[in-house]
C-alpha positions in Angstrom: -24.6 -8.9 27.2 -24.0 -9.3 23.5 -25.4 -12.5 22.2 -22.9 -13.2 19.5 -19.4 -12.1 18.5 -19.6 -11.2 14.8 -16.3 -10.8 13.1 -15.6 -7.2 12.0 -12.4 -5.5 10.9 -11.9 -1.8 11.4 -10.6 0.1 8.3 -7.0 0.2 9.6 -7.1 -3.5 10.6 -8.3 -4.5 7.1 -5.3 -2.7 5.6 -3.0 -4.5 8.0 -4.6 -7.8 6.9 -4.0 -7.0 3.3 -0.3 -6.0 3.9 0.4 -9.0 6.0 -1.2 -11.7 3.9 0.2 -10.3 0.7 3.7 -11.0 2.1 2.6 -14.4 3.6 1.2 -15.7 0.3 4.0 -14.2 -1.8 6.8 -15.9 0.3 4.8 -19.2 0.6 4.4 -19.4 -3.2 8.0 -18.8 -3.9 9.1 -21.2 -1.1 7.0 -24.0 -2.4 8.1 -23.2 -6.0 11.7 -23.9 -4.9 10.7 -26.9 -2.8 8.7 -28.8 -5.5 10.0 -27.6 -8.8 13.7 -27.2 -8.1 13.5 -23.5 -9.0 16.6 -21.7 -7.8 16.2 -18.1 -9.1 14.6 -16.8 -5.9 16.0 -18.6 -2.9 15.6 -18.1 0.8 18.8 -18.0 2.9 20.5 -16.1 5.7 23.0 -14.5 3.3 20.2 -13.3 1.0 17.6 -12.4 3.6 17.5 -8.9 2.2 16.1 -10.1 -1.1 12.6 -11.1 0.1 12.5 -7.8 2.1 13.3 -5.8 -1.0 10.7 -7.7 -3.0 7.8 -7.2 -0.6 8.9 -3.6 0.0 8.6 -2.9 -3.7 5.2 -4.6 -3.7 4.0 -2.4 -0.8 5.3 0.8 -2.5 3.8 0.1 -6.0 0.7 -1.5 -4.5 0.1 1.8 -2.6 0.7 3.8 -5.8 -1.6 1.7 -7.9 -4.3 1.6 -5.1 -4.0 -2.1 -4.3 -4.4 -1.1 -0.6 -7.4 1.1 -1.2 -10.2 -0.7 0.6 -12.8 0.3 -2.0 -10.6 -1.1 -4.8 -9.8 -4.2 -2.8 -13.5 -5.0 -2.6 -14.2 -4.7 -6.3 -13.1 -7.7 -8.4 -12.6 -5.7 -11.6 -10.6 -3.0 -9.9 -8.6 -5.8 -8.1 -7.5 -7.2 -11.5 -6.3 -3.8 -12.7 -4.5 -2.8 -9.5 -2.8 -6.2 -8.9 -1.6 -6.5 -12.5 -0.1 -3.0 -12.5 1.4 -3.4 -9.0 2.9 -6.8 -9.6 4.2 -6.0 -13.1 6.0 -2.9 -11.9 7.3 -4.6 -8.8 8.8 -7.5 -10.7 10.3 -5.2 -13.4 11.9 -2.9 -10.9 13.1 -5.9 -8.8 14.7 -7.6 -11.7 16.5 -4.4 -12.7 17.7 -3.5 -9.2 21.5 -3.8 -9.4 23.4 -5.9 -6.8 20.5 -6.4 -4.4 18.4 -8.7 -6.7 19.6 -12.1 -8.1 21.4 -12.1 -11.4 19.2 -12.1 -14.4 18.7 -15.8 -15.5 19.9 -17.0 -18.8 16.5 -18.5 -19.7 13.5 -16.2 -20.1 11.2 -18.9 -19.0 12.6 -18.6 -15.4 11.5 -14.9 -15.4 8.0 -15.8 -16.7 7.6 -18.4 -14.0 8.7 -15.9 -11.3 6.3 -13.2 -12.6 3.2 -15.5 -13.0 3.8 -17.2 -9.7 3.7 -13.8 -7.9 0.8 -12.5 -10.0 -1.4 -15.6 -9.7 -1.0 -16.1 -5.9 -1.7 -12.4 -5.2 -4.7 -12.4 -7.5 -6.2 -15.5 -5.9 -5.7 -14.2 -2.4 -7.2 -10.8 -3.3 -10.2 -12.4 -5.0 -10.7 -14.5 -1.9 -10.6 -11.4 0.3 -13.2 -9.7 -1.9 -15.6 -12.6 -2.0 -15.4 -13.6 1.7 -13.6 -11.2 4.0 -15.1 -8.1 2.4 -18.6 -9.5 2.1 -21.7 -8.4 4.0 -21.4 -11.1 6.6 -18.5 -9.1 8.1 -20.5 -5.9 8.4 -20.7 -3.9 11.7 -24.1 -3.2 13.1 -24.4 0.3 14.7 -27.1 2.2 16.6 -27.3 6.0 16.6 -28.5 8.2 19.3 -29.4 11.5 17.6 -32.1 14.0 16.9 -34.6 12.9 14.3 -33.7 15.5 11.7 -30.0 14.3 11.8 -30.6 10.7 10.8 -30.4 10.9 7.1 -27.3 13.0 7.0 -25.5 10.8 9.6 -26.4 7.5 7.9 -25.4 8.6 4.4 -22.3 10.3 5.7 -20.9 7.3 7.5 -22.1 4.4 5.2 -20.8 6.1 2.1 -17.3 6.0 3.6 -17.4 2.4 4.9 -20.2 0.3 3.3 -19.7 -2.4 6.0 -20.6 0.1 8.7 -24.4 -0.5 8.9 -26.6 1.8 11.0 -29.6 -0.4 11.7 -31.5 1.7 14.2 -31.6 5.0 16.0 -32.9 6.4 19.2 -34.5 9.8 18.9 -32.9 12.1 21.4 -35.1 15.0 20.5 -37.3 15.5 23.6 -39.7 17.8 21.7 -40.4 15.7 18.6 -43.2 13.1 19.0 -43.4 12.2 15.3 -42.1 8.8 14.2 -39.4 8.8 11.6 -39.2 6.5 8.6 -35.9 6.5 6.8 -35.3 3.5 4.5 -34.2 0.6 6.6 -33.1 2.5 9.8 -35.6 1.6 12.5 -36.5 4.0 15.3 -35.9 2.4 18.6 -37.8 3.4 21.7 -35.6 4.8 24.5 -36.9 2.1 26.8 -36.0 -0.7 24.4 -32.4 0.2 23.6 -30.7 -2.5 25.7 -33.0 -5.2 24.4 -32.5 -4.1 20.8 -28.7 -4.1 21.1 -28.5 -7.6 22.6 -30.9 -9.1 20.0 -29.4 -7.5 16.9 -25.7 -8.1 17.4 -24.9 -4.4 17.7 -21.2 -3.8 18.0 -21.2 0.0 18.5 -23.4 2.7 19.8 -22.8 6.2 18.4 -24.0 9.3 20.3 -24.5 12.1 17.9 -27.0 14.2 19.9 -26.1 17.7 20.7 -29.2 18.0 22.8 -28.5 16.6 26.3 -32.2 17.0 27.3 -33.0 14.0 25.2 -30.6 11.8 27.1 -33.1 10.9 29.9 -32.1 9.3 33.2 -33.4 5.9 32.0 -31.6 6.1 28.7 -28.4 7.1 30.6 -28.7 4.1 32.9 -29.2 1.8 29.8 -26.0 3.2 28.3 -24.1 2.6 31.5 -25.3 -1.0 31.6 -24.3 -1.5 27.9 -20.9 0.0 28.6 -20.4 -2.3 31.6 -21.4 -5.3 29.4 -18.6 -4.6 27.0 -20.4 -2.7 24.3 -18.5 0.1 22.5 -20.0 3.6 22.9 -18.4 6.4 20.9 -19.1 10.0 20.2 -20.1 10.9 16.7 -17.3 13.3 16.0 -14.7 10.6 16.9 -16.3 8.2 14.5 -16.6 10.8 11.8 -12.9 11.7 12.0 -11.7 8.1 12.1 -13.9 6.9 9.3 -13.7 9.9 6.9 -10.3 11.2 7.9 -11.8 14.7 8.0 -12.5 17.1 10.9 -16.3 17.6 11.4 -16.2 21.4 11.2 -20.0 21.6 11.0 -20.2 19.9 14.5 -17.7 22.1 16.2 -18.8 25.1 18.3 -17.2 26.8 21.3 -15.4 23.5 22.2 -13.2 23.7 19.1 -10.1 23.3 21.3 -11.1 19.6 21.7 -10.7 19.1 17.9 -7.6 21.1 17.2 -4.8 19.7 19.4 -2.7 20.2 16.4 0.1 17.7 15.6 3.3 18.1 17.5 5.1 17.8 14.2 4.1 21.4 13.5 6.6 22.5 16.1 9.0 19.5 15.9 12.4 21.0 14.8 13.8 17.7 13.6 10.7 17.0 11.5 10.6 20.5 10.1 14.3 20.4 9.2 14.0 17.0 7.5 10.9 18.1 5.6 12.6 21.4 4.5 15.7 19.5 3.3 13.5 17.1 1.3 11.5 20.0 -0.1 14.7 21.7 -1.3 15.9 18.5 -3.0 12.4 18.1 -4.6 12.4 21.7 -5.7 15.7 21.5 -7.5 14.6 18.3 -9.3 11.2 19.8 -10.1 12.8 23.0 -11.5 15.1 20.9 -13.7 12.1 19.1 -15.1 10.5 22.6 -15.6 13.5 23.7 -17.7 13.2 20.5 -19.8 9.5 21.1 -20.5 9.7 24.8 -21.2 10.5 24.6 -24.9 7.5 22.2 -25.5 5.2 24.3 -23.3 6.3 27.5 -25.0 5.2 26.2 -28.4 1.9 24.8 -27.0 1.2 28.0 -25.2 2.0 30.1 -28.3 -0.5 28.1 -30.4 -3.3 27.3 -27.8 -3.2 29.8 -24.9 -2.0 32.9 -26.7 -0.7 34.7 -23.7 2.4 34.9 -21.5 4.1 31.6 -20.7 4.0 32.1 -16.9 1.0 33.2 -14.9 1.2 34.8 -11.5 -1.4 35.3 -8.8 -1.6 36.5 -5.3 -2.3 33.8 -2.7 -2.5 33.7 1.0 0.3 31.9 2.8 1.3 30.9 6.3 0.1 33.3 9.0 -2.0 35.1 6.3 1.0 36.6 4.5 0.3 37.3 0.8 2.7 36.0 -1.8 2.9 35.5 -5.6 2.4 32.0 -6.9 3.9 30.9 -10.3 2.3 28.7 -12.8 2.3 27.9 -16.5 -0.6 29.5 -18.3 -3.5 27.1 -18.8 -6.3 29.7 -19.5 -7.0 32.2 -22.3 -5.6 35.7 -21.8 -7.5 38.0 -19.5 -9.5 35.1 -18.1 -10.4 36.8 -14.8 -12.7 39.3 -16.4 -15.3 36.5 -16.8 -15.3 35.5 -13.1 -12.7 34.4 -10.7 -14.1 31.1 -9.4 -12.8 28.2 -11.6 -15.0 25.2 -12.3 -14.3 21.6 -13.3 -15.3 22.2 -17.0 -14.2 25.8 -17.1 -14.4 27.1 -20.7 -11.5 29.5 -20.0 -9.1 26.5 -19.8 -7.8 25.7 -23.2 -7.4 22.0 -24.4 -3.6 22.3 -24.0 -4.1 23.9 -20.6 -6.4 21.1 -19.5 -3.8 18.5 -20.4 -1.2 20.4 -18.3 -3.6 20.6 -15.4 -4.4 16.9 -15.6 -0.8 16.0 -15.7 0.1 18.7 -13.1 2.8 20.1 -15.4 1.3 23.6 -15.0 2.4 23.5 -11.3 6.1 22.8 -11.9 7.0 26.6 -11.6 5.6 26.4 -8.0 8.8 24.6 -7.0 10.4 28.0 -7.1 7.8 29.1 -4.4 8.8 26.0 -2.4 12.5 26.8 -2.8 12.2 30.4 -1.5 10.0 29.3 1.4 6.6 30.6 0.4 5.1 27.1 0.0 5.7 23.5 1.1 5.5 20.4 -1.0 2.6 19.1 1.2 0.0 21.4 2.8 -3.4 23.0 2.2 -3.6 24.6 -1.3 -3.2 28.4 -1.2 -6.3 30.4 -2.0 -6.6 33.9 -3.4 -7.1 36.7 -0.8 -10.6 37.5 -2.2 -11.8 33.9 -1.7 -10.2 33.7 1.8 -12.0 36.8 2.9 -15.3 35.7 1.4 -15.3 32.1 2.7 -14.0 33.0 6.1 -17.1 35.2 6.7 -19.3 32.2 6.1 -17.1 29.3 7.4 -15.7 29.3 10.9 -12.1 28.1 11.2 -11.3 28.6 7.5 -8.3 30.7 8.3 -7.0 28.0 10.6 -5.5 26.5 7.4 -2.9 29.3 7.5 -1.1 27.9 10.7 1.2 26.0 8.3 2.6 26.7 4.8 0.4 26.0 1.9 1.5 23.1 -0.4 1.8 21.9 -3.9 -0.4 18.9 -3.0 -2.3 18.1 0.2 -4.7 15.7 2.0 -7.7 17.6 0.5 -6.3 17.4 -3.1 -5.7 13.6 -3.1 -9.1 12.8 -1.4 -11.5 15.3 -3.0 -12.3 16.8 -6.3 -11.9 20.4 -7.4 -13.7 22.9 -5.1 -16.3 24.8 -7.1 -18.6 26.1 -4.4 -18.7 27.0 -0.7 -20.0 23.5 0.2 -17.1 21.9 -1.5 -14.7 24.4 0.1 -16.1 23.2 3.4 -15.4 19.6 2.5 -11.8 20.5 1.6 -11.4 22.5 4.8 -12.3 19.4 6.8 -9.5 17.5 5.0 -7.0 20.3 5.5 -7.7 20.5 9.2 -7.3 16.7 9.5 -3.9 17.0 8.0 -2.8 19.9 10.3 -4.1 17.9 13.3 -2.4 14.6 12.3 0.6 15.8 10.4 3.4 13.3 10.4 6.0 11.6 8.2 3.6 8.7 7.5 0.7 11.0 6.5 3.1 12.9 4.2 4.2 9.6 2.6 0.6 8.6 2.1 -0.1 12.0 0.4 3.0 11.5 -1.8 1.9 8.1 -3.0 -1.7 9.3 -3.6 -0.4 12.2 -5.6 1.6 9.9 -7.8 -1.5 7.8 -8.3 -3.5 10.9 -9.2 -1.0 11.9 -11.8 -0.6 8.3 -13.2 -4.4 7.9 -13.5 -4.7 11.4 -15.0 -7.1 12.6 -12.3 -5.8 16.1 -11.9 -7.9 19.3 -12.4 
């Protein structure tokens, strides 16, 4: 039996905690402000019940955009200050200027300042409390791995880099051939005979089986795992943990049993979802093309001076079901850039300073709304690659062409979670994200990608 019950929040639970207590502290502060200071700008009542809902809705939306609900940001005090100030300031400004649904603007500016600083201070205090106590090491989750000896370093670094509170404190070597003892930093090797004792004495909350070699799971070890399971200990398979923690599909661990990992989202064949998404894409495309028309005169002058080539740039890309189409972009590189090599890099010398600005701000991709409008692309999906790259990478990387079961997109799960792909290894990482999106595609995941894309543009993180 487990000796102690140490508090631990899963990643999703920590986000729910942040969302819930943001609302609780926000409403409590405004309620007590009315109660003790006779402050009547923001009041609670049955007739105005929509006002608190709108206020907290704005906070959630702008908090997501400015990364207030990013768990890494929420654990860093300096980043908390930045994200909370930006989120609260934008929330209050938009709320004050929302016609009809928000209270009338007060005659005295002091009332607005009191409203703003009350919300700002209470959210900041609660978030600092979360960072100091709820996100501290005392709430870490102790984990034991069962894996081959040569897997330890890769698995530990891979999981702990995603969730620093997920502490792998020991491993059982399931390699029946290896007799050599391992020494990897603080991860202790546990004898197969001592697993049950180690788990009970070290407050282990989860056992992760990563071994692909069943010979190493001896009869005695199997019996211990059964006893631990019956005692209430959580035992999970590594690929499940990897997917839930990283939000990627572990392609490098998938072999002939790939069908277990690719029960693709029902949304891919849901006619209502597809119709709704297509309608929204058409609306976005029309708006995007209008912006494109507005920017064309400025881009034309900048391109004439800096890029010295045609304004628009077209390339062949691979779309849904492997169909080749032409993608449209504003030029960002010097003329005849392909003669020096096709693979772009993060500091590509072929990209002009003006082109780099357009890439960072994503202005260069505005013409692709035409591709979306005519149905070659979607707003959200895996980024389309050139036929040459697809052929080359598919020979090295299994499942790469699985990306083509849906339309490619302007933005996607890989784009908002990972940097520019400059190599085969980085293409593999992006493939894992793309497959995760295809598997879990939904309205909520689409909204998450939309908000993260806005964050990427606002913080100038584009490539």
